[in-house]
Steps between C-alpha positions, in 0.01 A plus 500: 500500500175401354366451846611852594291636211193287574474564874415870471240405240352236727488747786324763284203667668285443193565128519426468870215753524647678803507838319137477376348422845561838667379686195171306483449539875549874475252528216246291690532714813468820300187373331354390835560846650328666202210254526450555873517878455233485231278279717541729799396797288203312357375399850536856623309626198209258563480597863497871439251480219279281714494767772484810279384408148574734214210712371499315169451158661164329456437252785260297286762426230737208558831433325475175305875447441735500795709820539855499370630523855337170582657300213751273671716224363373153568806417709488822707334450841226734622656762732417444861227726633344571157156368589175569325330791684146441633359829371380472141583859387873451576519218242273625226744751345462629148829452310690803373443578129872469418533155652487235222266213555693177546367148530501379855737220584369196690670627814344846468162347419517312827525826694261700284278720717156356551230699328247636752221757477655842541312635801613765746475255788404134550134410477373395841127466432527144373486352848379775736566432866205419723366781713584489872260270679342377177621143544377502859159619386477218244610251763218608732246582233233303684519754786425803285166683512330486160265793447181436300384671185184690584206611291503858367156542656560602864392244758432210263809299593451590868149347509601205281776418750250506787266267313780259415622481861167407653390274213815295542405423859140421409547300179864462413618330818434130552180452704435876480421699812622312807413690822137383496569133421360285781736204453792575267539851638603352835818361346599789269544780752794653309292555185204610708695781665669598176158549342385699802798732449411542132140579594603758759724683254225487236258667741743787564574539128130504405436761768765732352368433149151603606589796722779683320647341188178531297369829633578850378480634853309478826183626333502226234268199533597141576467241230218259573684189383800578719274545800339162439837333446636637827191390695525149359871476583412585859300178542650246737762280338394184686132505398403162359159607366223762518702633319828315466825693488565387143162631386550841664850551367401374155225764487752764610719405205205543264448854629867574445466378142203730446702792629784397270269533201406849617868595501554364149196682361576828678197503729724503807852628553812405690713794612879496511550760769754541776239504776345177370836326501578621851162387630556150358849480651374622838228234498760232427717643776215457750450142385871427538487622858266215585714254302822603673343463841384147424849406383678610818242411764612225740219525757131574477345785704385250763860380551480173309802427278451468127490131414731340245183392318392864459821662377453362147150654490644847557777433252271405210247770580781755459606330177148543357492869589843558354411323175208734428703808589784385277281451192301821550802722567675368188209641300517826698873526432421522127170690508598757764851554364457875439361545850793307646737727310320800647547356849860401418400153617576276201797341676298457818225318312760278336638415844149421625449259213841345564414431865160357407671278245728371776191409700356323196810279477473372859333158489639265768398137518427530870439829679719503811484734798847479649659756726645805326848391613429127494605215275159464330364760260227746589313533174253756629787732591661438160178599324447796728830659388393592143148593612639736764718665237197540271301663781791734568532600134126560469521733800777695327297539180189601695686798648549665161 
């Protein structure tokens, strides 16, 4: 009978724990539902306040303690999908006055919103993107036309450029002036013809300087030094003595320097006028006509074909002409800027300088004269392409 009394006691729910399990499970589930409901409300509140903040919110103020809705037990996992938003205003929420400040638990500290400057939108000026084509321009920086800085006194930089061009051929180049050398000049025909091209362009430039660029009008007088310089430049380039070419051209440079002093002291003037610019461009256009013809000719007037030993002479003669035009027109691009704006020809002048710069870059080891559709290059035709475009653009400007 004792066993009949003890068996119910042994099978008691309190002793086995079977009655306590359902009750604890129910309490746990009820607490979990309340917790998830509170978290869902807190997330919705953050999102709405991030989109439409209350009038009393101050974006620059940040809540140091974590909100009550973000205090989670250490063992509770972070609800799925509750990620830290990327926009700073949606996280920097000022706590309600009635909410008591509570110390953040280690788990809540781990997910504490990162403090960021409260700005309306992300700052993008830290690393501004490169402008379109900027990297390409830096890559090919050596092909860009660099305009000079000119003197505020009109014409000073123009004349200084002329002096520097011819002095380089007379004194700066090794062995100086070559076309009149009796021995060495026979073996340096490329330099000889290059210097002849420089001389020809200098003659045309000095003529324009004397006739129009330094005169008020047709009734104004010529400058004596410019007349003497032009006459000396007209001496034959191959004269060895009585007088030698170097002596004549050196005296011409001295006259240009005297005229330069007149410009600096105000005794003579240089006029930035539209008609003066057009006259200079027209003169260069006439000179380019002769250059273009020499670059495309394949037979002389008597029917003889152009020899392979002569094609490089035409090539380097054209290079010398183009070099002077390039340096002079760079100065004109700066000095005659207002006149170019009046003609609406700033872009055309820039294109002219670009084509002349292309011609400056052409420097083959051997000048070939292959067929236009052949395997070998035709360097004269290659050089003629930018010069033809320059002549065409000058014609367009001259019509204005």
